[in-house]
N, C-alpha and C positions, 0 to 999 in steps of 0.2 A: 891614702892608706899607708900605714907604716908597718913594716915587717921586722920583727926582732929575730935574730938568729940565736937560739938557745940550744946549745949542744948540736944535735943533728936535726932538731926540729925547728921549723920556722913558725913564729907565732904572730898572728894578725892582731895588732893592738886594738883595733876597733872591735874585734870579736871578744878579746879579753875584757874590754870595757863593758860590752853588752852582757857578759857573763858575771859582771860584778867585781872584777879585779881592778882596783884603783878607782873605786866609785868617787865621783866628784862630790857627792854628799853622803854623809854618814847615815847608815841605816840604824845604828845601834844607839844613837843619842837623839833626843828630841831636837828638832831644828830651832834652837834658840839663837839669839844673837851671838852667843859665845862660840858656837860651832858653825855659823853661817858660812864663813869664808875658809873652811877647813876641809881637808880630804882625809877620809878613813883609808889608811894603807894596810889595815889588817888583812884584807883578802890578798893583797900583793905579797905580804909577808908569809902568809899561809902557803901561797903558791911557791914561793922561794924555798920554804922549808921542805915541802913535799916533793917538788919537781926538779929543782936545780942541783947540779953536782956541787961538791965542795969547791968554793971559789970566793974571791974577794967580793964579788957582787952579792952572793948569798949572805956573807958575813955582814956586809954593810946594811943590806935590807933588814936583816933580823935585829940589828941594834937600833934602828930608827924608832922614833916615837910612833905610837899607834895612830895618832891624829896629827897631821901636819898642816900648817898654814899653807894656803895656796901658793904664796910667794916662795916659801921654803921648798915645797914640792916641785915647783917649776924650776927652781935653781938646781935641785938635785937630779932632775930627770936627765939632762945631757950626760952627767957623770954615769948614771946607771946604764944609759944606752951604750956609752963607750965601753964600760965594763962587760956588757952583754956580748959585745963583739969579740972579746977575748976568750969567750967560751967555745968558739968554733975552731 
C-alpha cells in the first residue's frame, strides 16, 4: 500500500484507485485496440483541480493529455510522487 502526502492529508493510493482516480482502463471510450493499453487520467486531473493547492504538481497534472499510454503514465508517476512530497 502506498500513502501519498498531500497537504495535511494522507491519501491511500489503493483507495483512490478503487474510487476511480487513475483508472487503468478508460470508462469513457469503448475498449478498442486504440485505447486498450492506455490510462484515463481525467479523474486524477479532476481531483488535482478540485483538491490540490496551487503547486507545480497541480499545474503538471492539468496540462497532461486526458488519455496516456501506459508506458508514459508509468514514466511520469515517479515524478508526480516526488512533487507530491513537496506539498507537505
